[in-house]
Structures are given as C-alpha cells and as structure tokens.
BAVOMI-75470 format. One record per atom (N, C-alpha, C): residue number from 1; residue in three letters; chain; atom name; x, y, z. Coordinates in Angstrom, 1 decimal, m for minus. Layout:
BEGIN
     i    aa   ch   at       xx       yy       zz
   NUM   ALA    A   CA        X        Y        Z
...
END
This chain:
BEGIN
     i    aa   ch   at       xx       yy       zz
     1   MET    A    N     21.1     m4.4    m29.6
     1   MET    A   CA     20.5     m3.1    m29.5
     1   MET    A    C     21.2     m2.3    m28.4
     2   PRO    A    N     21.7     m1.1    m28.6
     2   PRO    A   CA     22.6     m0.4    m27.6
     2   PRO    A    C     21.7      0.3    m26.5
     3   GLN    A    N     20.4      0.4    m26.7
     3   GLN    A   CA     19.6      1.1    m25.7
     3   GLN    A    C     18.5      0.2    m25.3
     4   SER    A    N     18.0      0.3    m24.0
     4   SER    A   CA     16.9     m0.5    m23.5
     4   SER    A    C     15.7      0.3    m23.4
     5   TYR    A    N     14.6     m0.3    m23.8
     5   TYR    A   CA     13.3      0.4    m23.8
     5   TYR    A    C     12.3     m0.5    m22.9
     6   SER    A    N     11.4      0.2    m22.3
     6   SER    A   CA     10.4     m0.5    m21.5
     6   SER    A    C      9.1      0.3    m21.5
     7   ALA    A    N      8.0     m0.4    m21.8
     7   ALA    A   CA      6.6      0.3    m21.8
     7   ALA    A    C      5.7     m0.7    m21.0
     8   VAL    A    N      5.9     m0.8    m19.7
     8   VAL    A   CA      5.1     m1.6    m18.8
     8   VAL    A    C      4.3     m0.7    m18.0
     9   PHE    A    N      3.0     m0.7    m18.2
     9   PHE    A   CA      2.1      0.1    m17.5
     9   PHE    A    C      1.5     m0.7    m16.3
    10   ILE    A    N      1.5     m0.1    m15.2
    10   ILE    A   CA      1.0     m0.7    m13.9
    10   ILE    A    C     m0.1      0.2    m13.3
    11   HIS    A    N     m1.2     m0.4    m13.0
    11   HIS    A   CA     m2.3      0.2    m12.2
    11   HIS    A    C     m2.2     m0.2    m10.8
    12   LEU    A    N     m1.7      0.6    m10.0
    12   LEU    A   CA     m1.4      0.3     m8.5
    12   LEU    A    C     m2.6      0.9     m7.7
    13   VAL    A    N     m3.1      0.0     m6.8
    13   VAL    A   CA     m4.2      0.4     m5.9
    13   VAL    A    C     m3.8      0.0     m4.5
    14   PHE    A    N     m3.9      1.0     m3.6
    14   PHE    A   CA     m3.7      0.7     m2.1
    14   PHE    A    C     m4.6      1.6     m1.3
    15   ALA    A    N     m4.9      1.1     m0.1
    15   ALA    A   CA     m5.9      1.7      0.8
    15   ALA    A    C     m5.3      2.1      2.1
    16   THR    A    N     m6.0      3.0      2.8
    16   THR    A   CA     m5.6      3.4      4.1
    16   THR    A    C     m5.8      2.3      5.1
    17   ARG    A    N     m5.0      2.3      6.2
    17   ARG    A   CA     m5.1      1.3      7.2
    17   ARG    A    C     m6.6      1.1      7.6
    18   ALA    A    N     m7.0     m0.1      7.6
    18   ALA    A   CA     m8.4     m0.5      8.0
    18   ALA    A    C     m9.4      0.2      7.1
    19   ARG    A    N     m8.9      0.7      6.0
    19   ARG    A   CA     m9.8      1.4      5.0
    19   ARG    A    C    m10.5      2.6      5.7
    20   ALA    A    N     m9.9      3.2      6.7
    20   ALA    A   CA    m10.5      4.4      7.3
    20   ALA    A    C    m10.5      5.6      6.3
    21   PRO    A    N    m11.6      6.3      6.3
    21   PRO    A   CA    m11.7      7.4      5.3
    21   PRO    A    C    m11.0      8.7      5.8
    22   MET    A    N     m9.7      8.5      5.9
    22   MET    A   CA     m8.9      9.6      6.4
    22   MET    A    C     m8.6     10.7      5.4
    23   LEU    A    N     m8.8     10.4      4.1
    23   LEU    A   CA     m8.5     11.4      3.0
    23   LEU    A    C     m9.8     12.1      2.5
    24   HIS    A    N    m10.7     12.4      3.5
    24   HIS    A   CA    m11.9     13.0      3.1
    24   HIS    A    C    m11.8     14.5      2.6
    25   ASP    A    N    m10.8     15.2      3.0
    25   ASP    A   CA    m10.6     16.6      2.5
    25   ASP    A    C    m10.2     16.6      1.1
    26   GLU    A    N    m11.0     17.1      0.2
    26   GLU    A   CA    m10.8     17.1     m1.3
    26   GLU    A    C     m9.5     17.8     m1.6
    27   ALA    A    N     m9.2     19.0     m1.0
    27   ALA    A   CA     m8.0     19.7     m1.3
    27   ALA    A    C     m6.7     18.9     m0.9
    28   LEU    A    N     m6.8     18.3      0.2
    28   LEU    A   CA     m5.6     17.5      0.7
    28   LEU    A    C     m5.5     16.3     m0.2
    29   ARG    A    N     m6.6     15.7     m0.6
    29   ARG    A   CA     m6.5     14.5     m1.5
    29   ARG    A    C     m5.9     14.9     m2.9
    30   GLN    A    N     m6.2     16.1     m3.4
    30   GLN    A   CA     m5.6     16.5     m4.7
    30   GLN    A    C     m4.1     16.8     m4.5
    31   GLN    A    N     m3.7     17.4     m3.4
    31   GLN    A   CA     m2.3     17.6     m3.1
    31   GLN    A    C     m1.6     16.2     m3.0
    32   LEU    A    N     m2.2     15.3     m2.3
    32   LEU    A   CA     m1.6     14.0     m2.1
    32   LEU    A    C     m1.4     13.3     m3.5
    33   HIS    A    N     m2.4     13.4     m4.4
    33   HIS    A   CA     m2.3     12.8     m5.7
    33   HIS    A    C     m1.1     13.5     m6.5
    34   ALA    A    N     m1.0     14.8     m6.4
    34   ALA    A   CA      0.2     15.4     m7.0
    34   ALA    A    C      1.5     15.0     m6.4
    35   TYR    A    N      1.5     14.8     m5.1
    35   TYR    A   CA      2.7     14.4     m4.4
    35   TYR    A    C      3.1     13.0     m4.8
    36   LEU    A    N      2.1     12.1     m4.9
    36   LEU    A   CA      2.3     10.7     m5.3
    36   LEU    A    C      2.9     10.7     m6.8
    37   ALA    A    N      2.3     11.5     m7.6
    37   ALA    A   CA      2.8     11.6     m9.0
    37   ALA    A    C      4.3     12.0     m9.0
    38   GLY    A    N      4.6     13.0     m8.2
    38   GLY    A   CA      6.0     13.5     m8.1
    38   GLY    A    C      7.0     12.4     m7.6
    39   VAL    A    N      6.6     11.7     m6.6
    39   VAL    A   CA      7.4     10.6     m6.0
    39   VAL    A    C      7.6      9.5     m7.1
    40   SER    A    N      6.5      9.2     m7.8
    40   SER    A   CA      6.6      8.2     m8.8
    40   SER    A    C      7.6      8.6     m9.9
    41   ASN    A    N      7.4      9.9    m10.4
    41   ASN    A   CA      8.3     10.4    m11.4
    41   ASN    A    C      9.8     10.4    m11.0
    42   GLU    A    N     10.0     10.7     m9.7
    42   GLU    A   CA     11.4     10.7     m9.2
    42   GLU    A    C     12.0      9.3     m9.2
    43   HIS    A    N     11.2      8.3     m9.3
    43   HIS    A   CA     11.7      6.9     m9.3
    43   HIS    A    C     11.7      6.4    m10.8
    44   ASP    A    N     11.7      7.3    m11.7
    44   ASP    A   CA     11.6      6.9    m13.1
    44   ASP    A    C     10.4      6.1    m13.5
    45   CYS    A    N      9.3      6.3    m12.8
    45   CYS    A   CA      8.0      5.7    m13.1
    45   CYS    A    C      7.0      6.8    m13.4
    46   PRO    A    N      7.1      7.3    m14.6
    46   PRO    A   CA      6.2      8.4    m15.0
    46   PRO    A    C      4.7      8.2    m14.7
    47   ALA    A    N      4.2      9.0    m13.8
    47   ALA    A   CA      2.8      8.8    m13.5
    47   ALA    A    C      1.9      9.3    m14.7
    48   VAL    A    N      1.0      8.5    m15.0
    48   VAL    A   CA      0.0      8.9    m16.1
    48   VAL    A    C     m1.2      9.5    m15.5
    49   ARG    A    N     m1.7      8.9    m14.4
    49   ARG    A   CA     m2.9      9.4    m13.7
    49   ARG    A    C     m2.9      8.9    m12.3
    50   VAL    A    N     m3.3      9.8    m11.4
    50   VAL    A   CA     m3.4      9.5     m9.9
    50   VAL    A    C     m4.8     10.0     m9.5
    51   GLY    A    N     m5.5      9.2     m8.7
    51   GLY    A   CA     m6.8      9.6     m8.2
    51   GLY    A    C     m7.2      8.7     m7.1
    52   GLY    A    N     m8.4      8.8     m6.6
    52   GLY    A   CA     m8.8      8.0     m5.5
    52   GLY    A    C    m10.0      8.6     m4.7
    53   THR    A    N    m10.2      8.0     m3.6
    53   THR    A   CA    m11.3      8.5     m2.7
    53   THR    A    C    m10.7      8.7     m1.3
    54   ALA    A    N    m11.6      8.8     m0.3
    54   ALA    A   CA    m11.2      9.0      1.1
    54   ALA    A    C    m10.4      7.9      1.7
    55   ASP    A    N    m10.5      6.7      1.1
    55   ASP    A   CA     m9.9      5.5      1.7
    55   ASP    A    C     m8.9      4.7      0.8
    56   HIS    A    N     m8.7      5.2     m0.4
    56   HIS    A   CA     m7.7      4.5     m1.2
    56   HIS    A    C     m7.3      5.4     m2.4
    57   VAL    A    N     m6.2      4.9     m3.0
    57   VAL    A   CA     m5.7      5.7     m4.2
    57   VAL    A    C     m5.4      4.7     m5.3
    58   HIS    A    N     m5.5      5.2     m6.5
    58   HIS    A   CA     m5.2      4.5     m7.8
    58   HIS    A    C     m4.0      5.3     m8.5
    59   ILE    A    N     m3.0      4.6     m8.9
    59   ILE    A   CA     m1.9      5.2     m9.7
    59   ILE    A    C     m1.7      4.4    m10.9
    60   LEU    A    N     m1.8      5.1    m12.0
    60   LEU    A   CA     m1.4      4.4    m13.3
    60   LEU    A    C      0.0      5.1    m13.7
    61   ALA    A    N      1.0      4.2    m13.9
    61   ALA    A   CA      2.3      4.7    m14.3
    61   ALA    A    C      3.0      3.7    m15.2
    62   ARG    A    N      4.0      4.2    m15.8
    62   ARG    A   CA      4.9      3.4    m16.6
    62   ARG    A    C      6.0      3.0    m15.7
    63   LEU    A    N      6.1      1.7    m15.4
    63   LEU    A   CA      7.2      1.3    m14.5
    63   LEU    A    C      8.5      1.5    m15.1
    64   GLY    A    N      9.4      2.0    m14.3
    64   GLY    A   CA     10.8      2.3    m14.7
    64   GLY    A    C     11.6      0.9    m14.9
    65   ARG    A    N     12.7      1.0    m15.6
    65   ARG    A   CA     13.5     m0.2    m15.9
    65   ARG    A    C     14.3     m0.7    m14.8
    66   GLU    A    N     14.6      0.2    m13.8
    66   GLU    A   CA     15.5     m0.2    m12.7
    66   GLU    A    C     14.9     m0.3    m11.3
    67   ILE    A    N     13.6     m0.4    m11.3
    67   ILE    A   CA     12.9     m0.6    m10.0
    67   ILE    A    C     11.9     m1.7    m10.1
    68   SER    A    N     11.8     m2.5     m9.0
    68   SER    A   CA     10.7     m3.5     m9.0
    68   SER    A    C      9.4     m2.9     m8.6
    69   GLN    A    N      8.3     m3.5     m9.0
    69   GLN    A   CA      7.0     m3.0     m8.6
    69   GLN    A    C      6.9     m2.9     m7.1
    70   SER    A    N      7.4     m3.9     m6.3
    70   SER    A   CA      7.3     m3.8     m4.9
    70   SER    A    C      8.1     m2.7     m4.3
    71   GLU    A    N      9.3     m2.4     m4.9
    71   GLU    A   CA     10.1     m1.2     m4.4
    71   GLU    A    C      9.3      0.1     m4.7
    72   TRP    A    N      8.8      0.2     m5.9
    72   TRP    A   CA      8.0      1.4     m6.3
    72   TRP    A    C      6.8      1.6     m5.3
    73   ALA    A    N      6.0      0.5     m5.1
    73   ALA    A   CA      4.9      0.6     m4.2
    73   ALA    A    C      5.3      1.0     m2.8
    74   ARG    A    N      6.3      0.3     m2.3
    74   ARG    A   CA      6.8      0.6     m0.9
    74   ARG    A    C      7.3      2.1     m0.8
    75   GLU    A    N      8.0      2.6     m1.8
    75   GLU    A   CA      8.5      4.0     m1.7
    75   GLU    A    C      7.3      5.0     m1.8
    76   LEU    A    N      6.3      4.7     m2.7
    76   LEU    A   CA      5.2      5.6     m2.8
    76   LEU    A    C      4.4      5.7     m1.4
    77   LYS    A    N      4.2      4.5     m0.8
    77   LYS    A   CA      3.5      4.5      0.5
    77   LYS    A    C      4.3      5.1      1.6
    78   ARG    A    N      5.6      4.8      1.6
    78   ARG    A   CA      6.5      5.4      2.7
    78   ARG    A    C      6.5      6.9      2.6
    79   ALA    A    N      6.8      7.4      1.4
    79   ALA    A   CA      7.0      8.9      1.3
    79   ALA    A    C      5.7      9.6      1.5
    80   SER    A    N      4.6      9.1      0.9
    80   SER    A   CA      3.3      9.7      1.1
    80   SER    A    C      2.8      9.7      2.5
    81   SER    A    N      3.0      8.6      3.2
    81   SER    A   CA      2.6      8.5      4.6
    81   SER    A    C      3.3      9.6      5.5
    82   LEU    A    N      4.6      9.7      5.2
    82   LEU    A   CA      5.4     10.8      5.9
    82   LEU    A    C      4.9     12.2      5.6
    83   TRP    A    N      4.6     12.4      4.3
    83   TRP    A   CA      4.1     13.7      3.8
    83   TRP    A    C      2.7     14.0      4.5
    84   LEU    A    N      1.8     13.0      4.5
    84   LEU    A   CA      0.5     13.2      5.1
    84   LEU    A    C      0.6     13.5      6.5
    85   LYS    A    N      1.4     12.8      7.3
    85   LYS    A   CA      1.6     13.1      8.7
    85   LYS    A    C      2.1     14.5      9.0
    86   ALA    A    N      2.9     15.1      8.1
    86   ALA    A   CA      3.4     16.4      8.2
    86   ALA    A    C      2.3     17.5      7.9
    87   GLN    A    N      1.3     17.1      7.2
    87   GLN    A   CA      0.3     18.0      6.7
    87   GLN    A    C     m0.7     18.5      7.8
    88   SER    A    N     m1.0     17.6      8.8
    88   SER    A   CA     m2.0     18.0      9.8
    88   SER    A    C     m1.8     17.1     11.0
    89   PRO    A    N     m2.0     17.7     12.2
    89   PRO    A   CA     m1.9     16.9     13.4
    89   PRO    A    C     m3.0     15.8     13.5
    90   GLY    A    N     m4.1     16.0     12.8
    90   GLY    A   CA     m5.1     15.0     12.7
    90   GLY    A    C     m4.7     13.7     11.9
    91   LEU    A    N     m3.6     13.8     11.2
    91   LEU    A   CA     m3.1     12.7     10.4
    91   LEU    A    C     m1.8     12.1     11.0
    92   ALA    A    N     m1.5     12.5     12.2
    92   ALA    A   CA     m0.3     12.0     12.9
    92   ALA    A    C     m0.2     10.5     12.9
    93   ASP    A    N     m1.4      9.8     13.0
    93   ASP    A   CA     m1.4      8.3     13.1
    93   ASP    A    C     m1.7      7.7     11.7
    94   PHE    A    N     m1.6      8.4     10.7
    94   PHE    A   CA     m1.9      7.9      9.3
    94   PHE    A    C     m1.0      6.8      8.9
    95   ASN    A    N     m1.6      5.7      8.3
    95   ASN    A   CA     m0.9      4.6      7.7
    95   ASN    A    C     m1.6      4.1      6.6
    96   TRP    A    N     m0.9      3.5      5.6
    96   TRP    A   CA     m1.5      2.7      4.6
    96   TRP    A    C     m1.6      1.3      5.0
    97   GLN    A    N     m2.5      0.5      4.4
    97   GLN    A   CA     m2.6     m0.9      4.6
    97   GLN    A    C     m1.3     m1.5      4.1
    98   PRO    A    N     m0.9     m2.7      4.7
    98   PRO    A   CA      0.4     m3.3      4.3
    98   PRO    A    C      0.5     m3.7      2.8
    99   GLY    A    N     m0.6     m4.1      2.3
    99   GLY    A   CA     m0.6     m4.7      0.9
    99   GLY    A    C     m1.0     m3.7     m0.2
   100   TYR    A    N     m1.1     m4.2     m1.4
   100   TYR    A   CA     m1.5     m3.4     m2.5
   100   TYR    A    C     m1.9     m4.3     m3.6
   101   GLY    A    N     m2.5     m3.8     m4.7
   101   GLY    A   CA     m2.8     m4.5     m5.9
   101   GLY    A    C     m2.1     m3.8     m7.0
   102   ALA    A    N     m1.4     m4.6     m7.8
   102   ALA    A   CA     m0.7     m4.0     m9.0
   102   ALA    A    C     m1.2     m4.8    m10.2
   103   PHE    A    N     m1.8     m4.1    m11.2
   103   PHE    A   CA     m2.4     m4.8    m12.3
   103   PHE    A    C     m1.8     m4.3    m13.6
   104   SER    A    N     m1.5     m5.2    m14.5
   104   SER    A   CA     m0.9     m4.8    m15.8
   104   SER    A    C     m2.0     m4.1    m16.6
   105   VAL    A    N     m1.5     m3.2    m17.4
   105   VAL    A   CA     m2.4     m2.4    m18.3
   105   VAL    A    C     m1.8     m2.4    m19.7
   106   ASN    A    N     m2.5     m2.9    m20.7
   106   ASN    A   CA     m2.1     m2.9    m22.1
   106   ASN    A    C     m2.1     m1.4    m22.5
   107   HIS    A    N     m1.1     m1.1    m23.3
   107   HIS    A   CA     m1.0      0.3    m23.8
   107   HIS    A    C     m2.4      0.8    m24.5
   108   ASP    A    N     m3.1     m0.1    m25.1
   108   ASP    A   CA     m4.3      0.2    m25.8
   108   ASP    A    C     m5.4      0.6    m24.7
   109   ASN    A    N     m5.2      0.2    m23.5
   109   ASN    A   CA     m6.2      0.5    m22.4
   109   ASN    A    C     m5.8      1.6    m21.5
   110   VAL    A    N     m4.7      2.3    m21.8
   110   VAL    A   CA     m4.3      3.4    m20.9
   110   VAL    A    C     m5.3      4.5    m20.7
   111   ASP    A    N     m5.9      4.9    m21.8
   111   ASP    A   CA     m7.0      6.0    m21.8
   111   ASP    A    C     m8.2      5.5    m21.0
   112   ARG    A    N     m8.6      4.3    m21.1
   112   ARG    A   CA     m9.7      3.7    m20.4
   112   ARG    A    C     m9.4      3.7    m18.9
   113   VAL    A    N     m8.2      3.3    m18.5
   113   VAL    A   CA     m7.9      3.3    m17.1
   113   VAL    A    C     m7.8      4.7    m16.5
   114   CYS    A    N     m7.2      5.6    m17.3
   114   CYS    A   CA     m7.2      7.0    m16.9
   114   CYS    A    C     m8.6      7.6    m16.6
   115   ASN    A    N     m9.5      7.3    m17.5
   115   ASN    A   CA    m10.9      7.7    m17.3
   115   ASN    A    C    m11.5      7.1    m16.0
   116   TYR    A    N    m11.2      5.8    m15.8
   116   TYR    A   CA    m11.7      5.1    m14.6
   116   TYR    A    C    m11.1      5.8    m13.3
   117   ILE    A    N     m9.8      6.1    m13.3
   117   ILE    A   CA     m9.2      6.7    m12.2
   117   ILE    A    C     m9.8      8.1    m12.0
   118   THR    A    N    m10.0      8.9    m13.0
   118   THR    A   CA    m10.5     10.2    m12.9
   118   THR    A    C    m12.0     10.2    m12.3
   119   ASN    A    N    m12.7      9.2    m12.6
   119   ASN    A   CA    m14.1      9.1    m12.2
   119   ASN    A    C    m14.4      8.3    m11.0
   120   GLN    A    N    m13.4      8.3    m10.1
   120   GLN    A   CA    m13.6      7.4     m8.9
   120   GLN    A    C    m14.8      7.8     m8.0
   121   ALA    A    N    m15.1      9.1     m7.9
   121   ALA    A   CA    m16.2      9.5     m7.0
   121   ALA    A    C    m17.5      9.0     m7.6
   122   VAL    A    N    m17.7      9.1     m8.9
   122   VAL    A   CA    m18.9      8.6     m9.6
   122   VAL    A    C    m19.0      7.0     m9.4
   123   HIS    A    N    m17.8      6.4     m9.7
   123   HIS    A   CA    m17.8      4.9     m9.6
   123   HIS    A    C    m18.1      4.4     m8.2
   124   HIS    A    N    m17.6      5.1     m7.2
   124   HIS    A   CA    m17.8      4.6     m5.8
   124   HIS    A    C    m19.2      5.0     m5.3
   125   ALA    A    N    m19.9      5.8     m6.0
   125   ALA    A   CA    m21.3      6.0     m5.6
   125   ALA    A    C    m22.1      4.7     m5.8
   126   GLN    A    N    m21.6      3.9     m6.7
   126   GLN    A   CA    m22.3      2.6     m7.1
   126   GLN    A    C    m21.7      1.4     m6.6
   127   LYS    A    N    m20.4      1.4     m6.3
   127   LYS    A   CA    m19.7      0.2     m5.9
   127   LYS    A    C    m18.7      0.5     m4.8
   128   THR    A    N    m18.6     m0.4     m3.8
   128   THR    A   CA    m17.7     m0.3     m2.7
   128   THR    A    C    m16.3     m0.6     m3.2
   129   PHE    A    N    m15.3     m0.1     m2.3
   129   PHE    A   CA    m13.9     m0.5     m2.6
   129   PHE    A    C    m13.7     m2.0     m2.6
   130   HIS    A    N    m14.4     m2.7     m1.7
   130   HIS    A   CA    m14.3     m4.1     m1.6
   130   HIS    A    C    m14.7     m4.7     m2.9
   131   GLU    A    N    m15.9     m4.3     m3.4
   131   GLU    A   CA    m16.4     m4.9     m4.7
   131   GLU    A    C    m15.4     m4.5     m5.8
   132   GLU    A    N    m14.9     m3.3     m5.9
   132   GLU    A   CA    m14.0     m2.9     m6.9
   132   GLU    A    C    m12.7     m3.7     m6.9
   133   PHE    A    N    m12.1     m3.8     m5.8
   133   PHE    A   CA    m10.9     m4.6     m5.7
   133   PHE    A    C    m11.1     m6.0     m6.0
   134   ASN    A    N    m12.1     m6.6     m5.5
   134   ASN    A   CA    m12.4     m8.0     m5.8
   134   ASN    A    C    m12.6     m8.2     m7.3
   135   LYS    A    N    m13.2     m7.3     m8.0
   135   LYS    A   CA    m13.4     m7.4     m9.5
   135   LYS    A    C    m12.1     m7.3    m10.2
   136   PHE    A    N    m11.2     m6.4     m9.7
   136   PHE    A   CA     m9.8     m6.3    m10.3
   136   PHE    A    C     m9.1     m7.7    m10.2
   137   LEU    A    N     m9.2     m8.2     m9.0
   137   LEU    A   CA     m8.5     m9.5     m8.8
   137   LEU    A    C     m9.1    m10.6     m9.7
   138   GLU    A    N    m10.4    m10.7     m9.7
   138   GLU    A   CA    m11.1    m11.7    m10.5
   138   GLU    A    C    m10.7    m11.5    m12.0
   139   SER    A    N    m10.7    m10.3    m12.5
   139   SER    A   CA    m10.4    m10.1    m13.9
   139   SER    A    C     m8.9    m10.4    m14.3
   140   HIS    A    N     m8.1    m10.6    m13.2
   140   HIS    A   CA     m6.7    m10.9    m13.4
   140   HIS    A    C     m6.4    m12.4    m12.9
   141   GLY    A    N     m7.5    m13.1    m12.7
   141   GLY    A   CA     m7.4    m14.5    m12.4
   141   GLY    A    C     m6.9    m14.8    m10.9
   142   MET    A    N     m7.2    m13.9    m10.0
   142   MET    A   CA     m6.9    m14.0     m8.6
   142   MET    A    C     m8.1    m14.0     m7.7
   143   LYS    A    N     m7.9    m14.5     m6.5
   143   LYS    A   CA     m9.0    m14.4     m5.5
   143   LYS    A    C     m8.6    m13.6     m4.3
   144   LEU    A    N     m9.5    m12.8     m3.8
   144   LEU    A   CA     m9.3    m12.0     m2.6
   144   LEU    A    C     m9.2    m12.9     m1.3
   145   ASP    A    N     m8.2    m12.7     m0.5
   145   ASP    A   CA     m8.1    m13.4      0.8
   145   ASP    A    C     m8.7    m12.4      1.8
   146   GLU    A    N     m9.9    m12.7      2.2
   146   GLU    A   CA    m10.7    m11.8      3.1
   146   GLU    A    C    m10.0    m11.6      4.4
   147   ARG    A    N     m9.1    m12.5      4.8
   147   ARG    A   CA     m8.4    m12.4      6.1
   147   ARG    A    C     m7.6    m11.1      6.2
   148   PHE    A    N     m7.2    m10.6      5.1
   148   PHE    A   CA     m6.2     m9.5      5.1
   148   PHE    A    C     m6.9     m8.2      4.5
   149   PHE    A    N     m8.1     m8.3      4.1
   149   PHE    A   CA     m8.7     m7.1      3.4
   149   PHE    A    C     m8.9     m5.9      4.3
   150   ASN    A    N     m9.2     m6.1      5.6
   150   ASN    A   CA     m9.5     m5.0      6.5
   150   ASN    A    C     m8.4     m4.6      7.4
   151   THR    A    N     m7.2     m5.0      7.2
   151   THR    A   CA     m6.0     m4.7      8.0
   151   THR    A    C     m5.6     m3.3      7.8
END
C-alpha cells in the first residue's frame, strides 16, 4: 500500500498541579480549550473535542502517525502552560500535574466521549475528578497509585 492511514483516537486527561482550581474563569477556560485544540491540530492530531473544569482538561483527538502519545501530551501541556502564564499575572505560577491519563477510544464511541467531554460541568456536580479518573483507570484494567494523585 503506497499510503499510510491511522485512526487511533485517544482521550487524554490531565489536571492542574495539586488539582488547584486555577481555571475557574469560564471565558479563559473556553479560550484554553480552543488553544489546546489548535496545538493538537498543529501536531497532526486533529482535536475532536476539548473540555474540562477548573482543575482538569479532557481532549479527544485522532493521534497523528508521526508523534507518540507522550510527545503529544508533553507538547500540549508545555504550550498551554506558557500560554496560560501569559494571559494573567494571577497565572504566573500555573503548572499542570506531571502525569496524564491516555485512554483508547473505539471509533464507534467517539460521539459518546464527545458528549461526555461537553457535559463535564454536569458530570462533576455528581462525581469528583478523583472518582472520575479512578473509574477511567479501572475500566481500562489499571489501578490508581494514590501516592501521585495530588502532586
């Protein structure tokens, strides 16, 4: 086959340092989501949906063929951290947590995950980020290491 194709969808989740609710301003959060989508697109990882709350973000994207998921996550966090720090003096100390969660998404579930990301505010009125993240890990056969959750 003379051309390469890839349809690997990844649901990426990462949180603010110590899960501090630094992204409480709705307008800023919407701008951040648009910025993250742009950075993802620049790395040939077309963003399908970006959302989140005051202390974490969710990104659903189709992973590009020439970037690893760790490189993609690192670049999203690096670029968005610099961008946030430039937006307000109150964000001069902004940082993301060191880790992230990356979960595979079957093409048949893309719409469901998009709806999930869109409805984060409603979802988190009922469930904490800790509960949410732990459920993601469990549904993918992993366990949360509590030593690193609040870093």
